[in-house]
DOTORMAR-111429 format. One record per residue (C-alpha): residue number from 1; residue in three letters; x, y, z. Coordinates in Angstrom, 2 decimals. Layout:
! residues N
<node i="NUM" aa="ALA" x="X" y="Y" z="Z"/>
...
! end
This chain:
! residues 110
<node i="1" aa="UNK" x="17.24" y="55.38" z="96.23"/>
<node i="2" aa="UNK" x="21.29" y="53.05" z="97.72"/>
<node i="3" aa="UNK" x="18.64" y="50.77" z="99.29"/>
<node i="4" aa="UNK" x="16.62" y="50.71" z="96.48"/>
<node i="5" aa="UNK" x="19.74" y="49.59" z="94.55"/>
<node i="6" aa="UNK" x="20.24" y="46.77" z="96.96"/>
<node i="7" aa="UNK" x="17.06" y="45.37" z="97.14"/>
<node i="8" aa="UNK" x="16.70" y="45.12" z="93.60"/>
<node i="9" aa="UNK" x="20.14" y="43.60" z="93.50"/>
<node i="10" aa="UNK" x="19.21" y="40.84" z="96.75"/>
<node i="11" aa="UNK" x="16.33" y="40.03" z="94.78"/>
<node i="12" aa="UNK" x="18.10" y="39.78" z="91.66"/>
<node i="13" aa="UNK" x="20.31" y="37.70" z="93.52"/>
<node i="14" aa="UNK" x="18.16" y="35.30" z="94.95"/>
<node i="15" aa="UNK" x="16.15" y="34.80" z="91.38"/>
<node i="16" aa="UNK" x="19.73" y="33.81" z="90.05"/>
<node i="17" aa="UNK" x="20.68" y="31.58" z="93.36"/>
<node i="18" aa="UNK" x="16.89" y="29.79" z="92.66"/>
<node i="19" aa="UNK" x="17.14" y="29.64" z="88.95"/>
<node i="20" aa="UNK" x="20.64" y="28.05" z="89.71"/>
<node i="21" aa="UNK" x="19.31" y="24.73" z="91.07"/>
<node i="22" aa="UNK" x="16.74" y="24.31" z="87.91"/>
<node i="23" aa="UNK" x="19.23" y="23.05" z="85.85"/>
<node i="24" aa="UNK" x="17.88" y="19.66" z="83.83"/>
<node i="25" aa="UNK" x="19.63" y="16.60" z="83.87"/>
<node i="26" aa="UNK" x="18.99" y="13.52" z="81.37"/>
<node i="27" aa="UNK" x="18.59" y="10.75" z="82.13"/>
<node i="28" aa="UNK" x="21.33" y="8.09" z="81.75"/>
<node i="29" aa="UNK" x="21.38" y="4.57" z="80.60"/>
<node i="30" aa="UNK" x="24.89" y="2.56" z="80.57"/>
<node i="31" aa="UNK" x="25.88" y="-0.56" z="79.42"/>
<node i="32" aa="UNK" x="24.10" y="-3.62" z="77.91"/>
<node i="33" aa="UNK" x="20.16" y="-3.71" z="78.64"/>
<node i="34" aa="UNK" x="19.70" y="-7.54" z="79.18"/>
<node i="35" aa="UNK" x="15.86" y="-8.86" z="79.22"/>
<node i="36" aa="UNK" x="15.21" y="-11.65" z="81.58"/>
<node i="37" aa="UNK" x="13.57" y="-14.24" z="79.37"/>
<node i="38" aa="UNK" x="17.19" y="-13.85" z="77.02"/>
<node i="39" aa="UNK" x="18.65" y="-14.24" z="80.57"/>
<node i="40" aa="UNK" x="16.94" y="-17.53" z="81.45"/>
<node i="41" aa="UNK" x="18.37" y="-19.01" z="78.10"/>
<node i="42" aa="UNK" x="22.06" y="-18.96" z="78.88"/>
<node i="43" aa="UNK" x="23.30" y="-22.25" z="80.17"/>
<node i="44" aa="UNK" x="26.22" y="-23.98" z="81.52"/>
<node i="45" aa="UNK" x="27.96" y="-25.70" z="78.83"/>
<node i="46" aa="UNK" x="27.16" y="-22.69" z="75.65"/>
<node i="47" aa="UNK" x="29.55" y="-21.76" z="73.48"/>
<node i="48" aa="UNK" x="30.65" y="-17.99" z="73.53"/>
<node i="49" aa="UNK" x="29.39" y="-17.58" z="70.17"/>
<node i="50" aa="UNK" x="25.53" y="-18.64" z="71.37"/>
<node i="51" aa="UNK" x="26.24" y="-16.39" z="74.44"/>
<node i="52" aa="UNK" x="26.66" y="-13.54" z="71.94"/>
<node i="53" aa="UNK" x="23.60" y="-13.97" z="70.64"/>
<node i="54" aa="UNK" x="21.40" y="-14.20" z="73.38"/>
<node i="55" aa="UNK" x="23.05" y="-11.32" z="75.46"/>
<node i="56" aa="UNK" x="25.21" y="-9.29" z="72.46"/>
<node i="57" aa="UNK" x="28.70" y="-8.40" z="73.27"/>
<node i="58" aa="UNK" x="30.08" y="-8.28" z="76.73"/>
<node i="59" aa="UNK" x="30.04" y="-4.41" z="78.35"/>
<node i="60" aa="UNK" x="33.56" y="-5.08" z="79.48"/>
<node i="61" aa="UNK" x="36.09" y="-7.71" z="77.52"/>
<node i="62" aa="UNK" x="38.88" y="-7.53" z="80.25"/>
<node i="63" aa="UNK" x="42.14" y="-9.03" z="78.01"/>
<node i="64" aa="UNK" x="43.47" y="-9.96" z="81.17"/>
<node i="65" aa="UNK" x="40.35" y="-11.79" z="82.51"/>
<node i="66" aa="UNK" x="39.33" y="-14.11" z="78.91"/>
<node i="67" aa="UNK" x="37.67" y="-16.20" z="80.37"/>
<node i="68" aa="UNK" x="34.97" y="-13.76" z="81.99"/>
<node i="69" aa="UNK" x="32.24" y="-11.71" z="80.46"/>
<node i="70" aa="UNK" x="30.89" y="-9.00" z="82.00"/>
<node i="71" aa="UNK" x="27.67" y="-7.52" z="81.58"/>
<node i="72" aa="UNK" x="26.59" y="-4.46" z="83.56"/>
<node i="73" aa="UNK" x="23.54" y="-1.74" z="83.09"/>
<node i="74" aa="UNK" x="22.28" y="1.23" z="85.18"/>
<node i="75" aa="UNK" x="20.00" y="3.44" z="84.34"/>
<node i="76" aa="UNK" x="19.98" y="6.87" z="86.12"/>
<node i="77" aa="UNK" x="16.99" y="9.30" z="85.76"/>
<node i="78" aa="UNK" x="17.22" y="12.77" z="86.95"/>
<node i="79" aa="UNK" x="18.73" y="13.63" z="89.60"/>
<node i="80" aa="UNK" x="17.89" y="10.14" z="91.59"/>
<node i="81" aa="UNK" x="19.83" y="7.14" z="92.10"/>
<node i="82" aa="UNK" x="20.11" y="4.62" z="89.71"/>
<node i="83" aa="UNK" x="16.81" y="3.12" z="88.35"/>
<node i="84" aa="UNK" x="17.52" y="-0.43" z="87.35"/>
<node i="85" aa="UNK" x="21.06" y="-2.40" z="87.79"/>
<node i="86" aa="UNK" x="21.61" y="-5.40" z="86.73"/>
<node i="87" aa="UNK" x="25.14" y="-7.09" z="86.65"/>
<node i="88" aa="UNK" x="26.16" y="-10.03" z="85.28"/>
<node i="89" aa="UNK" x="29.02" y="-12.72" z="84.78"/>
<node i="90" aa="UNK" x="30.01" y="-15.26" z="82.84"/>
<node i="91" aa="UNK" x="33.03" y="-17.74" z="82.74"/>
<node i="92" aa="UNK" x="34.19" y="-20.16" z="80.61"/>
<node i="93" aa="UNK" x="36.05" y="-22.97" z="80.77"/>
<node i="94" aa="UNK" x="37.52" y="-24.29" z="77.23"/>
<node i="95" aa="UNK" x="35.47" y="-21.79" z="75.48"/>
<node i="96" aa="UNK" x="32.59" y="-23.05" z="77.41"/>
<node i="97" aa="UNK" x="30.13" y="-21.90" z="80.47"/>
<node i="98" aa="UNK" x="31.59" y="-23.06" z="83.24"/>
<node i="99" aa="UNK" x="28.84" y="-20.58" z="85.99"/>
<node i="100" aa="UNK" x="26.42" y="-17.89" z="85.33"/>
<node i="101" aa="UNK" x="26.49" y="-15.50" z="88.50"/>
<node i="102" aa="UNK" x="23.48" y="-13.43" z="88.00"/>
<node i="103" aa="UNK" x="22.02" y="-10.26" z="90.40"/>
<node i="104" aa="UNK" x="25.40" y="-8.95" z="91.23"/>
<node i="105" aa="UNK" x="25.10" y="-5.94" z="93.27"/>
<node i="106" aa="UNK" x="26.67" y="-2.47" z="91.98"/>
<node i="107" aa="UNK" x="27.72" y="0.10" z="94.00"/>
<node i="108" aa="UNK" x="25.11" y="1.76" z="95.91"/>
<node i="109" aa="UNK" x="26.02" y="5.72" z="94.13"/>
<node i="110" aa="UNK" x="25.45" y="4.90" z="90.78"/>
! end
């Protein structure tokens, strides 16, 4: 009888351990999804309002770097690493675009 209870307990523990690994992980999308067509329209000497119209409000509007807007986006499906990542920085001088940095590298562990 004791052996039978031990076997049932062992099978129950094994089933719970297996079920614990089957936890659903939701898809996570963070940041600004930027279409390539919109990004291609951004040019040097555009105003802040023109950039905001094309790309939307920046994900990071750092008060210590008022002349830099960062647009970051990543899509993570389930337990996998991020399948789609993008980081674009727009720099301004006198409220006009002075530099556009495309395709910057995000942390690979995202």
